[in-house]
TITI-325261 format. One record per residue (C-alpha): residue in three letters; x, y, z; residue number from 1. Coordinates in steps of 0.02 Angstrom, whole numbers. Layout:
<recs>
['ALA', [X, Y, Z], NUM] ...
</recs>
This chain:
<recs>
['MET', [3306, 1419, -2662], 1] ['ALA', [3468, 1386, -2758], 2] ['GLU', [3562, 1226, -2727], 3] ['LEU', [3685, 1248, -2584], 4] ['SER', [3864, 1186, -2587], 5] ['ALA', [3917, 1053, -2461], 6] ['GLN', [4001, 1182, -2350], 7] ['GLU', [3851, 1298, -2359], 8] ['LYS', [3740, 1154, -2304], 9] ['ILE', [3853, 1117, -2155], 10] ['ALA', [3857, 1302, -2108], 11] ['LEU', [3667, 1311, -2112], 12] ['ILE', [3651, 1153, -2008], 13] ['ASN', [3768, 1227, -1877], 14] ['GLN', [3690, 1401, -1878], 15] ['ASN', [3637, 1464, -1704], 16] ['LEU', [3677, 1298, -1620], 17] ['GLN', [3759, 1306, -1449], 18] ['GLU', [3860, 1146, -1468], 19] ['VAL', [3894, 1006, -1593], 20] ['LEU', [3964, 837, -1539], 21] ['LYS', [4058, 739, -1673], 22] ['PRO', [4049, 872, -1812], 23] ['GLU', [4161, 761, -1920], 24] ['ILE', [4010, 649, -1949], 25] ['LEU', [3923, 793, -2040], 26] ['GLU', [4076, 815, -2150], 27] ['ASP', [4085, 629, -2186], 28] ['VAL', [3902, 613, -2237], 29] ['ILE', [3881, 776, -2335], 30] ['VAL', [4054, 794, -2413], 31] ['LYS', [4129, 620, -2429], 32] ['GLN', [3971, 516, -2449], 33] ['ASN', [3882, 657, -2542], 34] ['ARG', [3711, 613, -2476], 35] ['PRO', [3579, 701, -2369], 36] ['LEU', [3608, 701, -2182], 37] ['ILE', [3471, 604, -2091], 38] ['VAL', [3429, 691, -1927], 39] ['TYR', [3293, 666, -1799], 40] ['TRP', [3212, 773, -1666], 41] ['GLY', [3103, 694, -1534], 42] ['THR', [2970, 769, -1422], 43] ['ALA', [2879, 682, -1280], 44] ['THR', [2693, 706, -1306], 45] ['THR', [2645, 773, -1135], 46] ['GLY', [2589, 952, -1101], 47] ['ARG', [2522, 1070, -1233], 48] ['PRO', [2657, 1136, -1353], 49] ['HIS', [2705, 1317, -1315], 50] ['CYS', [2790, 1458, -1409], 51] ['GLY', [2960, 1391, -1361], 52] ['TYR', [2929, 1261, -1497], 53] ['PHE', [2967, 1396, -1626], 54] ['VAL', [3152, 1375, -1579], 55] ['PRO', [3171, 1192, -1636], 56] ['MET', [3055, 1226, -1783], 57] ['LEU', [3179, 1356, -1847], 58] ['LYS', [3320, 1229, -1840], 59] ['LEU', [3211, 1100, -1928], 60] ['ALA', [3184, 1232, -2062], 61] ['HIS', [3373, 1252, -2078], 62] ['PHE', [3396, 1064, -2091], 63] ['LEU', [3264, 1052, -2226], 64] ['HIS', [3340, 1197, -2324], 65] ['ALA', [3508, 1109, -2311], 66] ['GLY', [3434, 957, -2397], 67] ['CYS', [3425, 848, -2240], 68] ['THR', [3300, 710, -2217], 69] ['VAL', [3211, 755, -2055], 70] ['LYS', [3120, 633, -1943], 71] ['ILE', [3010, 694, -1801], 72] ['LEU', [2984, 567, -1663], 73] ['LEU', [2818, 587, -1575], 74] ['ALA', [2879, 501, -1418], 75] ['ASP', [2718, 439, -1341], 76] ['ILE', [2798, 304, -1233], 77] ['HIS', [2931, 426, -1173], 78] ['GLY', [2790, 542, -1118], 79] ['PHE', [2716, 403, -1013], 80] ['LEU', [2884, 355, -937], 81] ['ASP', [2927, 532, -881], 82] ['ASN', [2850, 521, -708], 83] ['LEU', [2683, 475, -787], 84] ['LYS', [2660, 653, -855], 85] ['ALA', [2539, 585, -986], 86] ['PRO', [2418, 444, -942], 87] ['ILE', [2442, 298, -1060], 88] ['GLU', [2264, 312, -1123], 89] ['LEU', [2295, 492, -1181], 90] ['VAL', [2466, 481, -1263], 91] ['ASN', [2402, 428, -1435], 92] ['TYR', [2281, 575, -1440], 93] ['ARG', [2419, 693, -1384], 94] ['ALA', [2538, 627, -1517], 95] ['GLU', [2409, 667, -1650], 96] ['TYR', [2382, 839, -1573], 97] ['TYR', [2571, 871, -1581], 98] ['ARG', [2572, 819, -1763], 99] ['HIS', [2443, 953, -1803], 100] ['VAL', [2536, 1087, -1704], 101] ['ILE', [2709, 1050, -1777], 102] ['THR', [2644, 1045, -1956], 103] ['SER', [2554, 1211, -1932], 104] ['LEU', [2706, 1291, -1847], 105] ['LEU', [2819, 1246, -1993], 106] ['LYS', [2690, 1304, -2119], 107] ['SER', [2671, 1470, -2028], 108] ['ILE', [2857, 1510, -2050], 109] ['GLY', [2854, 1462, -2233], 110] ['VAL', [2934, 1289, -2225], 111] ['SER', [2886, 1148, -2341], 112] ['THR', [2855, 985, -2249], 113] ['ASP', [2879, 873, -2402], 114] ['SER', [3044, 802, -2333], 115] ['LEU', [2975, 785, -2157], 116] ['HIS', [2932, 615, -2085], 117] ['PHE', [2829, 590, -1926], 118] ['VAL', [2862, 430, -1828], 119] ['LEU', [2759, 371, -1679], 120] ['GLY', [2870, 295, -1546], 121] ['SER', [2754, 152, -1504], 122] ['ASP', [2755, 97, -1687], 123] ['TYR', [2931, 25, -1666], 124] ['GLN', [2976, 36, -1481], 125] ['LEU', [2865, -114, -1440], 126] ['SER', [2948, -228, -1567], 127] ['PRO', [3044, -384, -1508], 128] ['LYS', [3210, -316, -1578], 129] ['TYR', [3193, -149, -1490], 130] ['THR', [3142, -233, -1328], 131] ['MET', [3292, -350, -1337], 132] ['ASP', [3407, -202, -1371], 133] ['LEU', [3335, -114, -1219], 134] ['PHE', [3376, -267, -1113], 135] ['ARG', [3552, -273, -1186], 136] ['LEU', [3581, -88, -1153], 137] ['SER', [3515, -102, -975], 138] ['SER', [3644, -237, -943], 139] ['VAL', [3790, -119, -978], 140] ['VAL', [3724, 47, -908], 141] ['THR', [3731, 75, -721], 142] ['GLU', [3588, 146, -620], 143] ['HIS', [3700, 295, -578], 144] ['ASP', [3737, 334, -761], 145] ['ALA', [3555, 317, -814], 146] ['LYS', [3497, 433, -675], 147] ['LYS', [3634, 559, -714], 148] ['ALA', [3590, 558, -900], 149] ['GLY', [3408, 603, -869], 150] ['ALA', [3438, 727, -729], 151] ['GLU', [3397, 883, -832], 152] ['VAL', [3257, 805, -935], 153] ['ILE', [3160, 687, -821], 154] ['LYS', [3053, 767, -688], 155] ['GLN', [3144, 749, -523], 156] ['VAL', [3041, 689, -375], 157] ['ALA', [3078, 628, -199], 158] ['SER', [3042, 446, -240], 159] ['PRO', [3090, 426, -425], 160] ['LEU', [3008, 289, -526], 161] ['LEU', [3107, 158, -620], 162] ['SER', [3029, 222, -782], 163] ['GLY', [3138, 377, -769], 164] ['LEU', [3293, 268, -789], 165] ['ILE', [3223, 181, -943], 166] ['TYR', [3187, 348, -1031], 167] ['PRO', [3370, 395, -1073], 168] ['LEU', [3408, 217, -1128], 169] ['MET', [3265, 222, -1253], 170] ['GLN', [3315, 394, -1317], 171] ['SER', [3488, 324, -1352], 172] ['LEU', [3420, 171, -1443], 173] ['ASP', [3306, 279, -1549], 174] ['GLU', [3458, 339, -1647], 175] ['GLU', [3491, 162, -1709], 176] ['HIS', [3311, 109, -1737], 177] ['LEU', [3268, 269, -1832], 178] ['GLY', [3421, 246, -1943], 179] ['VAL', [3489, 423, -1924], 180] ['ASP', [3659, 507, -1935], 181] ['ALA', [3623, 640, -1803], 182] ['GLN', [3505, 683, -1662], 183] ['PHE', [3449, 861, -1629], 184] ['GLY', [3387, 933, -1464], 185] ['GLY', [3410, 1064, -1330], 186] ['VAL', [3572, 1080, -1233], 187] ['ASP', [3477, 1008, -1083], 188] ['GLN', [3485, 841, -1176], 189] ['ARG', [3676, 840, -1176], 190] ['LYS', [3696, 704, -1043], 191] ['ILE', [3579, 587, -1137], 192] ['PHE', [3675, 622, -1298], 193] ['ALA', [3838, 581, -1207], 194] ['LEU', [3762, 419, -1142], 195] ['ALA', [3712, 369, -1319], 196] ['ALA', [3885, 409, -1388], 197] ['GLU', [3969, 306, -1254], 198] ['GLN', [3852, 157, -1243], 199] ['LEU', [3785, 120, -1418], 200] ['PRO', [3955, 60, -1483], 201] ['LYS', [3952, -71, -1344], 202] ['LEU', [3802, -148, -1433], 203] ['GLY', [3892, -142, -1600], 204] ['TYR', [3803, 14, -1661], 205] ['LYS', [3887, 169, -1735], 206] ['GLU', [3905, 335, -1647], 207] ['ARG', [3800, 482, -1706], 208] ['ALA', [3825, 670, -1711], 209] ['HIS', [3727, 775, -1586], 210] ['LEU', [3664, 950, -1624], 211] ['MET', [3612, 1060, -1478], 212] ['ASN', [3507, 1217, -1471], 213] ['PRO', [3527, 1343, -1328], 214] ['MET', [3388, 1344, -1199], 215] ['VAL', [3271, 1494, -1207], 216] ['PRO', [3221, 1564, -1036], 217] ['GLY', [3038, 1564, -991], 218] ['LEU', [2932, 1718, -963], 219] ['ALA', [2952, 1700, -775], 220] ['GLY', [3140, 1670, -786], 221] ['GLY', [3220, 1497, -786], 222] ['LYS', [3177, 1357, -906], 223] ['MET', [3021, 1371, -1013], 224] ['SER', [2912, 1224, -963], 225] ['ALA', [2747, 1153, -1025], 226] ['SER', [2702, 1112, -845], 227] ['ASP', [2724, 1291, -783], 228] ['PRO', [2585, 1402, -852], 229] ['ASP', [2674, 1562, -798], 230] ['SER', [2833, 1520, -895], 231] ['LYS', [2760, 1500, -1069], 232] ['ILE', [2628, 1550, -1194], 233] ['ASP', [2527, 1409, -1271], 234] ['ILE', [2510, 1400, -1459], 235] ['LEU', [2321, 1416, -1444], 236] ['ASP', [2316, 1551, -1310], 237] ['THR', [2194, 1690, -1356], 238] ['PRO', [2260, 1867, -1392], 239] ['GLU', [2193, 1924, -1223], 240] ['ILE', [2290, 1787, -1131], 241] ['VAL', [2448, 1822, -1232], 242] ['LYS', [2440, 2007, -1188], 243] ['LYS', [2409, 1968, -1004], 244] ['LYS', [2554, 1844, -992], 245] ['LEU', [2676, 1962, -1076], 246] ['ARG', [2623, 2107, -964], 247] ['LYS', [2665, 1997, -814], 248] ['ALA', [2827, 1929, -889], 249] ['PHE', [2990, 1948, -794], 250] ['ALA', [3093, 2091, -868], 251] ['VAL', [3207, 2193, -756], 252] ['PRO', [3247, 2364, -832], 253] ['LYS', [3424, 2377, -907], 254] ['GLU', [3462, 2191, -873], 255] ['VAL', [3476, 2074, -1022], 256] ['GLU', [3539, 1915, -938], 257] ['GLY', [3400, 1790, -903], 258] ['ASN', [3274, 1902, -991], 259] ['GLY', [3156, 1780, -1076], 260] ['ILE', [3076, 1915, -1184], 261] ['ILE', [3242, 1972, -1259], 262] ['SER', [3289, 1789, -1286], 263] ['PHE', [3125, 1764, -1378], 264] ['VAL', [3170, 1907, -1496], 265] ['GLU', [3346, 1835, -1519], 266] ['PHE', [3300, 1653, -1549], 267] ['VAL', [3126, 1666, -1624], 268] ['LEU', [3070, 1833, -1693], 269] ['LEU', [3229, 1892, -1780], 270] ['PRO', [3270, 1719, -1856], 271] ['ILE', [3092, 1694, -1918], 272] ['SER', [3095, 1866, -1996], 273] ['ALA', [3262, 1824, -2078], 274] ['LEU', [3191, 1659, -2143], 275] ['LYS', [3048, 1752, -2225], 276] ['ASN', [3152, 1897, -2293], 277] ['SER', [3301, 1815, -2381], 278] ['GLY', [3412, 1813, -2229], 279] ['ARG', [3383, 1989, -2163], 280] ['GLY', [3275, 1995, -2007], 281] ['ASN', [3201, 2143, -1917], 282] ['PHE', [3102, 2175, -1759], 283] ['VAL', [2996, 2331, -1748], 284] ['VAL', [2938, 2418, -1589], 285] ['GLU', [2804, 2547, -1617], 286] ['ARG', [2801, 2701, -1505], 287] ['ARG', [2658, 2816, -1460], 288] ['GLU', [2631, 2976, -1555], 289] ['GLY', [2749, 3108, -1492], 290] ['GLU', [2874, 2981, -1422], 291] ['GLY', [2974, 2966, -1582], 292] ['GLU', [2988, 2852, -1733], 293] ['PRO', [2971, 2662, -1716], 294] ['LEU', [3125, 2571, -1654], 295] ['VAL', [3187, 2449, -1788], 296] ['TYR', [3315, 2313, -1747], 297] ['THR', [3405, 2203, -1871], 298] ['ASP', [3524, 2124, -1745], 299] ['ILE', [3508, 2073, -1564], 300] ['GLU', [3662, 2166, -1500], 301] ['THR', [3590, 2337, -1546], 302] ['LEU', [3429, 2290, -1458], 303] ['LYS', [3524, 2237, -1302], 304] ['ASP', [3624, 2398, -1302], 305] ['ASP', [3465, 2502, -1312], 306] ['TYR', [3387, 2399, -1172], 307] ['LYS', [3538, 2426, -1060], 308] ['ALA', [3528, 2613, -1095], 309] ['ASP', [3340, 2610, -1056], 310] ['LYS', [3300, 2678, -1228], 311] ['LEU', [3205, 2517, -1254], 312] ['THR', [3105, 2501, -1094], 313] ['PRO', [3023, 2340, -1031], 314] ['GLN', [2854, 2412, -1077], 315] ['LEU', [2907, 2451, -1256], 316] ['LEU', [2992, 2281, -1274], 317] ['LYS', [2837, 2189, -1212], 318] ['SER', [2726, 2289, -1329], 319] ['GLY', [2835, 2249, -1481], 320] ['VAL', [2847, 2063, -1438], 321] ['THR', [2659, 2053, -1408], 322] ['SER', [2622, 2125, -1580], 323] ['ALA', [2748, 2013, -1670], 324] ['LEU', [2694, 1856, -1577], 325] ['LEU', [2509, 1883, -1612], 326] ['ASN', [2551, 1897, -1797], 327] ['LEU', [2646, 1733, -1787], 328] ['LEU', [2507, 1642, -1695], 329] ['ALA', [2364, 1706, -1803], 330] ['PRO', [2384, 1584, -1950], 331] ['ILE', [2411, 1437, -1832], 332] ['GLN', [2253, 1475, -1737], 333] ['GLU', [2160, 1497, -1902], 334] ['ASP', [2218, 1321, -1949], 335] ['PHE', [2149, 1257, -1785], 336] ['GLN', [1981, 1344, -1807], 337] ['SER', [1962, 1275, -1984], 338] ['SER', [2008, 1095, -1939], 339] ['GLU', [1872, 991, -1859], 340] ['ALA', [1995, 845, -1841], 341] ['TRP', [2119, 952, -1744], 342] ['GLN', [1981, 1021, -1632], 343] ['GLU', [1914, 848, -1598], 344] ['VAL', [2083, 774, -1552], 345] ['GLU', [2120, 924, -1441], 346] ['LYS', [1967, 883, -1336], 347] ['LYS', [2020, 701, -1320], 348] ['ALA', [2203, 740, -1286], 349] ['TYR', [2172, 870, -1151], 350] ['PRO', [2000, 837, -1076], 351] ['PRO', [1946, 964, -946], 352] ['PRO', [1972, 908, -766], 353] ['PRO', [1817, 840, -680], 354] ['ALA', [1717, 971, -588], 355] ['PRO', [1740, 960, -399], 356] ['GLU', [1594, 884, -306], 357] ['LYS', [1488, 1010, -214], 358] ['LYS', [1489, 985, -27], 359] ['LYS', [1320, 943, 43], 360] ['LYS', [1260, 1068, 170], 361] ['LYS', [1237, 992, 342], 362] ['GLN', [1067, 1020, 419], 363] ['LYS', [1090, 1114, 579], 364] ['GLY', [990, 1049, 726], 365] ['LEU', [937, 1156, 874], 366] ['GLY', [1016, 1036, 998], 367] ['THR', [951, 1009, 1173], 368] ['LYS', [1021, 1157, 1269], 369] ['TYR', [882, 1282, 1246], 370] ['PRO', [720, 1316, 1340], 371] ['GLY', [587, 1187, 1306], 372] ['ALA', [705, 1064, 1226], 373] ['MET', [651, 916, 1332], 374] ['ARG', [469, 959, 1306], 375] ['SER', [486, 975, 1117], 376] ['ASN', [591, 819, 1101], 377] ['THR', [480, 710, 1208], 378] ['GLU', [302, 754, 1167], 379] ['ALA', [165, 632, 1213], 380] ['LYS', [28, 607, 1090], 381] ['LEU', [-148, 604, 1162], 382] ['GLY', [-211, 427, 1163], 383] ['GLY', [-42, 353, 1110], 384] ['PRO', [134, 314, 1169], 385] ['MET', [259, 449, 1211], 386] ['GLU', [380, 486, 1067], 387] ['GLY', [544, 575, 1049], 388] ['LYS', [719, 571, 1121], 389] ['GLY', [723, 515, 1302], 390] ['ARG', [559, 422, 1295], 391] ['GLU', [647, 263, 1353], 392] ['GLU', [697, 346, 1516], 393] ['ILE', [529, 422, 1562], 394] ['ALA', [394, 328, 1467], 395] ['PRO', [302, 188, 1560], 396] ['GLY', [296, 15, 1483], 397] ['LYS', [144, -72, 1415], 398] ['ASP', [109, -156, 1581], 399] ['VAL', [131, -109, 1761], 400] ['GLU', [274, -228, 1798], 401] ['ALA', [377, -163, 1654], 402] ['ALA', [343, 16, 1706], 403] ['MET', [391, -18, 1886], 404] ['GLU', [550, -106, 1831], 405] ['THR', [598, 39, 1719], 406] ['LEU', [571, 164, 1859], 407] ['HIS', [656, 52, 1987], 408] ['VAL', [497, 39, 2091], 409] ['GLY', [437, -117, 2180], 410] ['GLY', [519, -270, 2248], 411] ['THR', [477, -388, 2390], 412] ['THR', [452, -339, 2571], 413] ['SER', [507, -443, 2713], 414] 
</recs>
């Protein structure tokens, strides 16, 4: 790729973003300082990465093409702090699993990872300096502001843990300790970004730019979430599972708002196609014989118009997305199948849940309320003592006195 001008780099960095806070920082670094922008993207290593990860990967590709130095924070401690989504003994395995997935995702869309740097959160977040900065930041941030900052990111529960308040403070500090000019994330991170911009200068640290992607709706509507299996497709889902999930996906005919499948075309399939084809993307929907030529879309507005007119039906849309997505996932899953290290860490990172214990069958007794119960329960053996339930009430003792006492017989006469 030819060397881009400073303004072309800035345009590529801003492409498809929903919002940019402090854009003048980009201008200062790229134009005035004439150096690469250093940007980081963090991901908490909790649930399995899903196809929504293609969205940030595309922006990382833009950053790399714009000559940025990109740092990926594998936020293992953050994953533990977020309502204990990832047990502390699993986070290191999950961080390594994420490293494999992200590398393969970028490779699958034709992005070189030479300027990419992975950083494990626990490698620096346990240092004395970081810990002291966390104490300092906690002394100037109120409980209200910390809770508000993490409201759209931290899992909300009836009795929130204190760890959820630490999470946004650490994400703010990461900007300083990673030595970056900008932080990139989804628009759901906006309140944490605002907290960092407001509070870091109080510690004597500079303010950073914040780059925000739009949120892509899940397959069931609403936010795509790793913890909701119906809202997303996992990177390693088999073709059969992918087809099944897309058949069940939420897609109201003629309605484009909140349609996760259309959003996937807009923010994943068309941009990836454009990345691979010198800036011109296309999305093809095959039709059955006799139904007409394939539908070919080079822009999302035409696709939306056809969907509103019911020319592109939900069934056709799902079919086209299924075909395109399976093609995207194929090389990633081939990487997984050819990597023993990746397969091994996947087993350690996401061990199967323990099998439920089988309930022991209770032996059913006949009870005592049936004919012959007393006789069967209290049989006397010939030549021996009487055995069975109730023998104490009716069996004589070893001597006459004991027997008479048991049966309430005897006593003195006057």
